[in-house]
Residue frames relative to the residue before (quaternion, step in Angstrom):
aa qw qx qy qz dx dy dz
M 1.0000 0.0000 0.0000 0.0000 0.00 0.00 0.00
A 0.4196 -0.7628 0.4401 0.2198 3.56 -0.46 1.21
T 0.7293 0.4403 -0.2428 0.4640 3.60 1.01 -0.74
E 0.3486 0.7888 -0.4620 0.2070 3.60 1.26 -0.09
S 0.6955 0.4830 -0.2931 0.4440 3.61 0.91 -0.81
H 0.6908 0.4679 -0.2710 0.4800 3.59 1.24 -0.24
I 0.4087 0.7109 -0.4767 0.3168 3.61 1.19 0.35
D 0.2484 -0.7788 0.5613 0.1294 3.58 -0.80 1.04
R 0.7981 0.0103 0.0278 0.6018 3.58 1.10 -0.68
E 0.1849 -0.7673 0.6044 0.1085 3.56 -1.15 0.71
L 0.0984 -0.7777 0.6202 0.0282 3.53 -1.08 0.84
D 0.1215 -0.7879 0.6028 0.0314 3.57 -0.64 1.17
V 0.0104 0.8145 -0.5777 0.0524 3.57 -0.45 1.22
K 0.2592 0.7716 -0.5343 0.2280 3.58 1.18 0.54
G 0.7641 0.3362 -0.2703 0.4796 3.56 -1.01 0.84
L 0.6544 0.4727 -0.3124 0.5006 3.58 1.27 -0.21
V 0.2482 -0.7690 0.5730 0.1372 3.56 -1.08 0.73
C 0.6957 -0.4808 0.3537 0.3997 3.49 -1.31 0.53
P 0.6068 -0.1606 -0.7777 -0.0334 1.64 -1.91 1.61
R 0.3601 0.7794 -0.4682 0.2090 3.64 1.22 -0.02
P 0.6577 0.4983 -0.3478 0.4452 3.67 0.79 -0.80
M 0.6514 0.5155 -0.3114 0.4615 3.59 1.02 -0.81
V 0.6646 0.5088 -0.3034 0.4553 3.58 0.87 -0.96
M 0.6866 0.4768 -0.2848 0.4691 3.57 0.89 -0.91
S 0.6304 0.5273 -0.3277 0.4660 3.59 1.06 -0.73
M 0.6516 0.5078 -0.3137 0.4682 3.58 0.92 -0.89
S 0.6527 0.5199 -0.3074 0.4574 3.56 0.95 -0.89
A 0.6579 0.5102 -0.3050 0.4624 3.58 0.92 -0.91
L 0.6798 0.4909 -0.2926 0.4595 3.58 0.89 -0.92
K 0.6365 0.5323 -0.3351 0.4463 3.60 0.98 -0.76
A 0.6827 0.4933 -0.2787 0.4615 3.58 1.09 -0.71
M 0.6334 0.5469 -0.3238 0.4415 3.58 1.25 -0.28
S 0.4985 -0.6370 0.5015 0.3069 3.56 -1.27 0.43
P 0.6242 -0.5293 0.4048 0.4079 3.59 -1.16 0.51
G 0.7689 0.3298 -0.2720 0.4756 3.55 -0.99 0.92
Q 0.5822 0.5759 -0.3878 0.4232 3.59 1.17 -0.38
V 0.3377 -0.7551 0.5418 0.1493 3.55 -1.25 0.61
L 0.1621 -0.7777 0.6057 0.0452 3.53 -0.96 1.03
K 0.1719 -0.7443 0.6368 0.1041 3.55 -1.04 0.87
I 0.0931 -0.7861 0.6108 0.0145 3.57 -0.76 1.12
T 0.0815 -0.7663 0.6360 0.0403 3.56 -0.97 0.92
A 0.0589 0.8026 -0.5831 0.1112 3.56 -0.67 1.18
N 0.1826 -0.7782 0.5791 0.1605 3.56 -1.25 0.26
D 0.4691 0.6172 -0.4709 0.4212 3.60 1.23 0.30
S 0.4515 -0.7326 0.4378 0.2605 3.59 -0.55 1.15
S 0.5796 0.5921 -0.3921 0.3998 3.62 1.09 -0.46
T 0.5811 0.5970 -0.3814 0.4005 3.61 1.15 -0.46
K 0.5173 0.6451 -0.4150 0.3795 3.61 1.19 -0.44
H 0.7592 0.3228 -0.1766 0.5368 3.57 1.14 -0.64
S 0.6878 0.5191 -0.2989 0.4100 3.58 0.95 -0.84
I 0.6495 0.5109 -0.3326 0.4544 3.61 0.96 -0.72
P 0.6612 0.4685 -0.3297 0.4844 3.67 0.85 -0.76
A 0.6288 0.5258 -0.3372 0.4632 3.60 1.05 -0.71
L 0.6100 0.5406 -0.3412 0.4681 3.59 1.04 -0.76
C 0.6541 0.5175 -0.3104 0.4561 3.58 0.88 -0.93
E 0.6687 0.5084 -0.3013 0.4514 3.56 0.89 -0.92
R 0.6839 0.4924 -0.2840 0.4573 3.58 0.90 -0.94
A 0.7622 0.3996 -0.1970 0.4696 3.57 0.91 -0.95
G 0.4927 -0.6828 0.4187 0.3402 3.59 1.23 -0.21
Y 0.4307 0.6694 -0.4836 0.3640 3.58 1.19 0.51
K 0.4203 -0.7017 0.5163 0.2537 3.56 -1.16 0.58
L 0.2537 -0.7331 0.6144 0.1440 3.56 -0.76 1.11
V 0.2330 -0.8199 0.5137 0.0978 3.54 -0.13 1.35
E 0.8038 -0.0733 0.1098 0.5801 3.55 0.93 -0.92
Q 0.0275 -0.7612 0.6478 0.0120 3.55 -1.15 0.73
T 0.0933 0.8001 -0.5823 0.1103 3.57 -0.61 1.17
E 0.2587 -0.7201 0.6143 0.1929 3.52 -1.36 0.15
E 0.0349 0.7960 -0.6005 0.0676 3.55 -0.83 1.06
M 0.8548 -0.1090 0.0438 0.5055 3.57 -0.72 1.12
G 0.7587 -0.4028 0.2005 0.4711 3.58 0.86 0.98
A 0.6416 0.4757 -0.3343 0.5004 3.58 1.26 0.08
F 0.3033 -0.7261 0.5915 0.1756 3.54 -1.13 0.77
I 0.1134 -0.8052 0.5818 0.0159 3.55 -0.75 1.09
F 0.0751 -0.7888 0.6099 -0.0150 3.50 -0.87 1.09
I 0.1286 -0.7438 0.6521 0.0711 3.54 -1.01 0.92
I 0.0108 -0.8222 0.5644 -0.0733 3.55 -0.54 1.24
Q 0.1822 -0.7555 0.6187 0.1150 3.53 -0.99 0.89
K 0.3842 -0.7270 0.5222 0.2262 3.53 -0.80 1.04
């Protein structure tokens, strides 16, 4: 992952189901400063659509979205 060295905060929400991953992601992003980068790791399939939608609505930049071994990884810049 090319942006790995630029991660300011990581959030692991594996094992949680909607809406918890969204709520925790929103909370984490609100606590961060503009320009900082958050890495979210989830395994609830609904996050594949809800996290990108959150970014679009809130104006955050979805830098990268990947899937590794059943986990969905999102790199978001506030």
